[in-house]
N, C-alpha and C positions, 0 to 999 in steps of 0.2 A: 504494501498499499504507500504511494508516493502521500506524501503532506503535504499542504500547499494550504496558504491566506486563503479566506473566504473571497469569493467574485465579489469586488469591487474595492478591496481590501492593497493595503503594497507594506511592505517593510522594507525599512529605509537603514541601509546599512553604513560601517562608520563614515566613510565616504561622501553619501547624499547625505547623513547627519551636520557632518564639519561647515558640507558649502550653503546647507540651510542654515547655521546658527551663525555662519559671515555674514546673511542678510538679515536675520533675526538681529543680530547686535547691533549691525548699524540702523536700523529699522527706530531698534530702542533709544541710541542714540537722539536720536532725531525728537522721537516725544518727550524724552526726558526734558531736553534744552526747551521745547514749545510748554513745560509744565503738567506733562500729562501722567497719572500714577496709573500703573497695572491691576486689573482687575480680572480673577477668575473668578469663572461659575461654571455650577455646575454642567457636566454632560449632559447629564439624561435631566431630562424635564418632564414635569404632565403637558400631556398633547395640548390643553386647552389653552397653556403658555406659549408653547411653540408656533400654535396655529396663530395665537397676534391674533384673536374677534375677526378670524377669518381670511385674515388678509395675504397667509401662508397657506397655503393648500398641501390637504391632509397626504397627497400624495408625493411631496415634498419629502416627507418625514420617514426615517426608517422608526418604524412604530415594534414597540416590547412588553410584556405584560410580564408584573412583579406577583409574585407569589400571593396577592392583596387584590390582583383581577385588576391592579389600578391602570389606567390608560395612559402610557410611559410613553416619551420619543425618545430618540436621538438630534442633537442639536444641528438642523441644519444651517442655520447664521448665529452671529453673536448678540446680533440687536436686540432681539427679544427678550432674551435671556439676563442683557444689562438692563435692561428696559425694569423689568420683573427685580430683578436685587433692589435696583437705587430707591425705587417707595416701597419696597417691602423691609429691606437691610439698612438700608439710609436716613431714614426718617432724622427730620431738623438738621439734615448739613445745609453748608453756607453753598448755593449758586453763585456762578457756575460750578459744576464739577467735570474735568479734564481726565478721562478715564482709558486705557489703551487696553488690549489683549493680544497674544498670540496663544494661536489654539486651532487644533485641528474642528471639522465640523463634517456633517456626514447628509448627504443629500440622495434622498431615493430618484430614483427613474422607473418610470412603468415600463422602457426600452429595455426588455431582455436581451442587451448584446454581452460575447463573449468578453470577462474583464472591465466591464463598464466601472471607471472607478467612481467611487461613491464615500470617500475618505479622501477631502485636501484639508489644508493648512493655509491660517488667515493670520495676517495682524493689523489691524486696525485701531481706529481712536473713536469715541463717542464722547459730542460735546452738548451737556444737558444742563438746560434751565438760563440758554441763552437763544434768543430771535436774530431774527433781521441781518440785515448785509455783512455788519462787521464780522460776526461769528461764521456769515457762510461764507465767507474771503479768505477766515483763520482756516477752516479744515481745507479749502483748494489751494492754497498757500502751502499748507503743510503736508498735501499730497507733493506737489512740485519738492520740496524740501526733501522729501523721503527718496522721491528718483535722483536727484541730484547726489546723495550719498549715497548710494549704489551705482551711481556711475552712467545711470542713463538719460540720453540730451534728446534722444528722438524721441519724442511720443507729446501729445494733445490731450486734451477733455475736450468727449462730448457733452454738450450741456442741456439738461430739461429742464422741466418745469412740471409736475403733476396736476396742479391744481389746473393750470390753463388747458392741461391736455384734456383731461377730467371735463373739465366745462365745454370745450371746444366736441364733447362726443356726446356730452345731453339730448342735442336734437337726434339724436337717432333711434329709432323705438329702443325699449326698455328691451327688450326680448332680443336684441339682434347685438345691443355695445360689448357685450362679453366679444362677439366674435370680431366685431367691426377693432376690437383693445387689438386680440391678436391678431387679427391682420396687420394693423398698424405698430406694434409689437415685432413683426416681424418680417416688415417691408413685403408685404402679402398681396402684390396687387390683382391675383387672378384670381382670390375669395373674394375682394370687394365686388371688382365684376359681375361676380355670380351670384351674391347675395341681393334678398330682393327690394332694395331699395330706388324710390326717386329719382329720378335725373338730378335733381338738388341736391339730395344726399350722398348721391355717387358722388358728385365733383366732389364736393362739402370732402368726402373720404378718400379721395385724391391730393386735394390741396392740405389735408396733414401730412399723406406719404411725403409730400415735398416740400414741407415746413424744416429742411432743414442745410446748415452752408455757414457763409458768413451771418457772423449775428445781427447786425445794421440790413443785411436785406432780409432775414428769416423773420423782424421785427414789425418790419416795413408789409410784409405779407401777411401777417398774423392780425394786424389794425385793417385791415380790409373786409374781416370776414365780420363784423356787427357786432364788438366786444360792446358788455356794460360796463358801468361803472364802476362796482367792484374791479369783474377781471384787469379793465384796463390800467387800474393802479396795479394789480401783479404784474401785468407786463409793462412799465412804466418800473417797476422795484427792480424788476430780473433786467433791465436794459441798463438801470444804476451799476448793478452788478458786476456787470459786464463791461462795464468803464472802472470801474475801479478795477477790476483785477489787470483791464486790457494797460494802465497805467500808474500798475506795481511793478515794480521791476525784482526777476527773481537773476540769480546765480544758475549760469550752466556747468557740464561738467570742461567746456573748452574755454573754464573763467571770463566766458562774456555774457550780459546780463541781455535779458529783454522779459518782456511779457507771457504770462500764459496764451499759446496756441487756444484758442475756443471753435469749436464746431457747434452753434446753439441748434439740435436736435428738439423740435417739440411735437417731433412723431414718439419720441424715446420714454418708454413703460420700461420697468424693472420687475423681473421677477417676483419680489414680494410688494405685493402694494398695499404695505401703510404706509409712503412717501403722502406729504403735503404739499410740499412743497419742490424747490432745486432738486434735479435726481441729475447724475454723471458719473460716466464711464472714462476711466482710464486707458489710451489705449498708447500701444508701445509700436512703435514705427521700422521698430531695427529690422537692419536686412529689408527693408522694404517690403515685410508683411505685417498687418495689421494683428495685433496680438489684446487683446483685452485682458489687464492685468490689475484693476479694480473699479470698484463699484462703493458706489454712496449715495447718501441727500439727507433731506431734511423731513423727519418725522414728528412733528408738535401734537400728535391726539395719540400713539402709541404707549406712553408712559399712564396716561389718563386709565387705558384697558386696566392696567394691574393698580392702581389709585384704590384705597382702601376707599374713599372718597369720592372719587370718578375725576379728581382733579389734574391736567393738565399741566404736560411739563415738556417745553418747547427742546427736541433732540437734531443734533444733524451726526453725521460722522460718516466713515467709508471701514471699507477693507480691502486691501491689497492680495492677490493669490499669489504666494508663496512659490509653489510649482510651475505657472508659469516666470513666473520672475526669474528661477531660478535657470528657466530653460534656456531664457535670453542670456543671463549671464553666462552661463556655461559655453555657449557658442561664443560669446564674444572673449571667452576665456578669463574673464574677471572674478572666478572663485578658485581656491585652494583645487590642487589637483590632483592632491593626496592626502592622507590624515597627520594632523601634525606627529613628527618624529618625537622622540623619548629623547632626553639631555641626558642620562644618564642609563647604564645597565651596572647591578652591584651583582657583585659574585664572590659569593663565601666558597673557599679555596679548599673546608675540609667545615664536616660537621660542627664542633666546636666554636666554627669563627661565624654561625646562625645569628648569634646574638649579635655579636659587633657589626653586621653586616645589614642586620634591621637598626641599630640605630645612626649607623653612618646614612642608611637611604630616608632617616626621620629627621636629620640635622641635614641633609640635604631640601629636605620637601618642608622644611618651615622657613625657606625663604621668603620675602616679602614679592616676591616675582612667583609665576609659576611655574616650577621647574616639575619634567617630569619624571620620574623614576621610577625605573623597574624593576624586580628583585630577579637573577638571575633561579629557576627552580629545581637543578641541578639533572645530570643525568647525560650530561654534554660535556664534551675536552674542550679544551681552551682554543682549537682551531673552529669546532664545529661552534663555540659561543661567539668567534668573531665572525663567521660569518652570518649567524643572526644577527647578530648588533648592524651587520654591515649592508644589509638587507631590509632592516629596518630605518636605517640613517641615523641608528643611534651615535650619541657627539664620542660618548666616553665610557668607556670602563672601569668601574672603579674594584678592583682585588684585591679582599678582606682576608687579614689571616687571622687565627684563632687570638691572638694578642691586640687584635685594633689596628694592626700593620695596615696602610693600604698604598698600594701599588697605583699611579690614574694610568691610563689608556686613551691617549686621543685618538679619535678615528676619523678626525675633521682632517681634509688638505688643506 
């Protein structure tokens, strides 16, 4: 019998982990510089938490049941879990709260494809308790600094606005809105052409498909759709945010300065339907291939679902997809190509030298800097020990005698 991991799961070998940590460490440094603190929530949640009032489909959740027959699931994303934690475990805190995470998520799929991945790793942030353009801009500029810290320069944002998109969907018959929404989200012109719509509504749906491109051009098009005053205010607010981002300088990996490149897309709808304001995707353009490496948006009503008194607390955040970033950085050879080598191999020459060898290893490990120290576990002669150390790129061998005398052999040339 051949034992393998479950379909959709994957094992990370030491080199995979070293590369993943390289990414995580750089992102964590950025999060810390911006004043964010790490939060760790439960991998296992109640289904009513995970579904976020219906914003997340049950089919997206890998479901479990315990001995008490509770309806449980593995988190498909982190925002709902953090929202639940914030209002149930962090009552009385001062807002805004800046939180970040680095964790695995599990996403179910109805497609029965062989080895379809269902476990993913994400790093991201949630900014809770603040609305408005300043908070929105902080999140988008934080994305920019994260990518700069990873050495990615070829990327852009696709920016949408969930409130505008939903309002534009309202004129469609209620029983068709879901299909229209799905068709727009997938840029599916064929479905729109086959739905039973009046010529006016079909033209409206086609216009919505085309609300993508230069922000000034898109905003000009959307104002021609007969917006009411509240919706026009949302459009004006979006225009102000775009101007703010355009006028805010960011550094690039080439030590140049520029604004964030934005494609405005008012057909953009996220998979998880709890967003109430801006939504966005982070697109890498490395090697001419467009790849989504992150998503996020504003969700001002999500925390109210979990609040004991139903009080809404504004929130906005994003998630970066570590596997996608790893593939991009790997192709650019920016990630470690080997696991870290040990600095020392400690070799007790005789059994009565074991205590002295452990003592010497402990002394080395007590350095204020990370020192990797291995103990030779016996069964090899001197040549085999040297061969092992050379194969593992160990820097130095310490040969330990019973009286504690030490001979240092350097293998670095």
